[in-house]
C-alpha positions as CSV (number, residue, x, y, z in Angstrom):
1,M,0.0,0.0,0.0
2,A,2.8,2.4,0.9
3,R,4.6,1.5,-2.3
4,R,1.5,2.4,-4.3
5,Q,1.2,5.7,-2.6
6,H,4.9,6.4,-3.3
7,L,4.4,5.6,-7.0
8,T,1.4,7.9,-7.2
9,L,3.3,10.8,-5.6
10,T,6.2,10.2,-8.0
11,L,3.9,10.3,-11.1
12,M,2.2,13.5,-9.8
13,A,5.6,15.2,-9.3
14,V,6.7,14.3,-12.8
15,M,3.4,15.6,-14.3
16,L,3.8,18.8,-12.3
17,F,7.3,19.3,-13.5
18,L,6.4,18.7,-17.2
19,S,3.4,21.1,-16.8
20,L,5.6,23.9,-15.4
21,T,8.2,23.3,-18.1
22,Y,5.6,23.7,-20.8
23,V,4.1,26.8,-19.3
24,L,7.5,28.5,-18.9
25,S,8.6,27.7,-22.4
26,T,5.3,28.9,-23.9
27,R,5.5,32.2,-22.0
28,S,9.1,32.7,-23.1
29,S,8.4,32.1,-26.8
30,G,5.3,34.3,-26.6
31,S,7.3,37.2,-25.2
32,N,9.5,37.1,-28.3
33,Y,6.5,37.3,-30.7
34,S,4.7,40.4,-29.4
35,P,2.2,42.6,-31.3
36,M,5.1,45.1,-31.7
37,S,7.3,42.4,-33.4
38,V,4.5,41.8,-35.9
39,H,4.2,45.5,-36.5
40,D,7.9,45.8,-37.0
41,D,7.9,42.9,-39.4
42,I,5.3,44.7,-41.6
43,L,7.2,48.0,-41.4
44,G,10.5,46.4,-42.0
45,N,12.0,47.5,-38.7
46,T,14.4,44.7,-38.1
47,E,17.1,46.6,-36.1
48,P,16.9,46.2,-32.3
49,G,15.7,49.3,-30.5
50,R,14.5,51.0,-33.7
51,S,11.4,53.1,-33.3
52,S,8.4,52.0,-35.3
53,S,7.8,55.5,-36.5
54,G,10.9,55.5,-38.7
55,S,11.8,58.6,-40.5
56,G,8.3,59.3,-41.7
57,N,9.5,60.5,-45.1
58,N,11.2,57.6,-46.7
59,L,9.1,55.0,-48.3
60,D,11.5,52.0,-47.9
61,S,12.0,52.8,-44.2
62,D,8.3,52.9,-43.4
63,L,7.1,49.9,-45.4
64,S,9.2,47.0,-46.4
65,D,9.8,46.1,-50.1
66,R,8.2,42.8,-49.3
67,I,4.9,44.5,-48.7
68,L,5.1,47.2,-51.2
69,K,6.8,45.6,-54.2
70,G,6.0,41.9,-53.9
71,G,4.5,40.1,-56.8
72,S,1.0,40.7,-58.1
73,I,-1.6,39.0,-55.9
74,A,-4.6,38.5,-58.2
75,P,-4.7,35.7,-60.9
76,K,-4.8,36.4,-64.6
77,L,-8.1,37.9,-65.7
78,E,-9.3,35.9,-68.7
79,N,-12.5,37.8,-69.6
80,A,-11.6,40.5,-72.1
81,T,-14.8,42.5,-71.5
82,A,-14.3,42.5,-67.7
83,K,-10.6,43.5,-68.2
84,A,-11.5,46.4,-70.5
85,E,-14.2,47.7,-68.1
86,L,-11.8,47.4,-65.1
87,G,-9.1,49.3,-67.1
88,R,-11.4,52.2,-67.9
89,A,-12.6,52.5,-64.3
90,S,-9.1,52.2,-62.9
91,W,-7.7,54.8,-65.3
92,K,-10.5,57.2,-64.3
93,L,-9.7,56.7,-60.6
94,F,-6.0,57.0,-61.2
95,H,-6.0,60.2,-63.2
96,T,-8.7,61.9,-61.1
97,M,-6.6,61.1,-58.0
98,M,-3.5,62.7,-59.5
99,G,-5.5,65.7,-60.6
100,R,-6.8,66.2,-57.1
101,F,-3.4,65.8,-55.4
102,P,-2.2,69.0,-53.7
103,D,-0.1,71.6,-55.5
104,K,2.3,71.7,-52.6
105,P,2.0,68.3,-50.8
106,T,3.5,67.7,-47.4
107,A,6.0,64.9,-46.9
108,D,3.2,62.7,-45.6
109,D,1.0,63.5,-48.6
110,S,3.8,62.5,-51.0
111,L,4.6,59.3,-49.0
112,A,0.9,58.4,-49.0
113,L,0.5,58.7,-52.7
114,K,3.7,56.8,-53.4
115,T,2.7,54.0,-51.1
116,Y,-0.8,53.9,-52.7
117,V,0.6,53.6,-56.2
118,H,2.8,50.6,-55.3
119,L,0.0,48.9,-53.5
120,F,-2.4,49.7,-56.3
121,A,0.0,47.9,-58.7
122,R,0.4,44.9,-56.5
123,L,-3.3,44.5,-55.7
124,Y,-4.7,45.3,-59.1
125,P,-7.3,42.5,-59.8
126,C,-5.8,41.5,-63.1
127,G,-2.6,39.6,-62.5
128,D,-0.9,40.0,-65.8
129,C,-1.9,43.7,-66.0
130,A,-0.5,44.2,-62.5
131,A,2.8,42.6,-63.5
132,H,3.2,44.9,-66.5
133,F,2.3,47.9,-64.3
134,Q,4.9,46.9,-61.7
135,K,7.5,46.8,-64.5
136,L,6.6,50.3,-65.5
137,L,6.9,51.5,-61.9
138,R,10.4,50.2,-61.8
139,K,11.3,52.1,-65.0
140,Y,9.3,55.2,-64.1
141,P,9.0,55.6,-60.3
142,P,6.0,57.7,-59.0
143,Q,6.5,61.4,-59.1
144,V,4.8,62.9,-56.1
145,S,6.4,66.3,-55.6
146,S,3.4,68.3,-56.8
147,R,0.1,67.9,-58.6
148,N,1.6,68.7,-62.0
149,A,4.4,66.2,-61.5
150,A,1.9,63.5,-60.4
151,A,-0.6,64.2,-63.3
152,G,2.1,64.4,-65.9
153,W,3.7,61.1,-64.6
154,A,0.4,59.4,-64.7
155,C,-0.2,60.5,-68.3
156,L,3.3,59.2,-69.3
157,L,2.5,55.9,-67.7
158,H,-0.8,55.6,-69.4
159,N,0.9,56.3,-72.8
160,E,3.4,53.6,-72.1
161,V,0.4,51.2,-71.6
162,N,-1.2,52.6,-74.8
163,K,2.1,51.9,-76.7
164,R,2.1,48.3,-75.5
165,L,-1.5,47.8,-76.5
166,K,-0.9,49.6,-79.8
167,K,-3.4,52.4,-79.0
168,P,-3.2,56.1,-79.8
169,Q,-1.0,58.3,-77.6
170,F,-2.5,61.2,-75.6
171,D,-0.9,64.6,-75.7
172,C,0.3,65.1,-72.1
173,N,0.8,68.9,-72.8
174,N,-3.0,69.2,-72.7
175,I,-3.5,67.3,-69.5
176,G,-3.6,70.4,-67.2
177,D,-3.7,69.9,-63.5
178,F,-7.5,69.5,-62.9
179,Y,-10.1,67.0,-64.2
180,D,-13.7,67.9,-64.3
181,C,-14.8,65.2,-61.9
182,G,-17.6,67.2,-60.3
183,C,-15.7,67.1,-57.0
184,G,-16.8,70.6,-55.8
185,D,-13.4,72.4,-56.0
186,D,-12.8,75.2,-53.5
187,E,-12.9,78.5,-55.2
188,K,-9.5,79.7,-53.9
189,G,-7.8,82.9,-55.2
190,G,-11.0,84.1,-56.9
191,K,-10.8,81.4,-59.5
192,N,-13.8,79.3,-60.4
193,K,-13.8,75.9,-62.0
194,G,-14.3,77.4,-65.5
195,E,-11.2,79.5,-65.2
196,D,-9.1,76.6,-63.8
197,L,-10.1,74.5,-66.8
198,K,-9.8,77.2,-69.4
199,G,-8.0,76.0,-72.4
200,R,-8.4,72.4,-71.3
201,E,-11.9,71.6,-72.7
202,G,-10.6,68.5,-74.5
203,V,-9.4,66.9,-71.3
204,T,-12.3,65.0,-69.8
205,L,-12.2,61.4,-68.7
206,E,-15.3,60.4,-70.6
207,K,-14.2,61.5,-74.1
208,E,-13.1,59.0,-76.7
209,E,-10.1,61.2,-77.4
210,G,-9.2,61.4,-73.7
211,L,-7.2,59.3,-71.3
212,I,-9.8,56.6,-70.9
213,R,-8.9,55.4,-74.3
214,G,-5.9,53.5,-72.9
215,G,-8.4,50.8,-71.6
């Protein structure tokens, strides 16, 4: 009877030891994989003691290349009609966004647009289109210093796509820095929308001769 009790106590001690060992090892590994470590992995902050805020102005220091410039995520879009409709809608969004970008953007404004462009290229829901667009971004990096720079860069990029698709080129000299998107522009400096768009009547996103033609 005494031997059985001794065996029972021994087994209980072994189980307690194993349980404590498991708990301590789990806690130790968990402390090395905190929410901040996940945050740093996304932001590319791999140096010990580095602040997650980074410089705030440099794209590659705030978001890692793995996130921004990885391969396209979507599969190939086989339906030609769906691809054309997607292209028209995307170009309208893209050019309108550039046309609404500030004349004198802050560093954060420029970083936000540059980040958006790279993520737009990676997440574009047509895999082969996204891959071509990413190649263009490597050749012609986003220009985000001003509205004119962004709008002109977008026009250049669109014409590169038109060239590959054997479509007519658009005259970027006529692009201006506003699009008549009906966004309710502020009437600053005594100018109204008609004055802002004076001389640019041919630049609307709905015209056959306009930017939409790139498809």
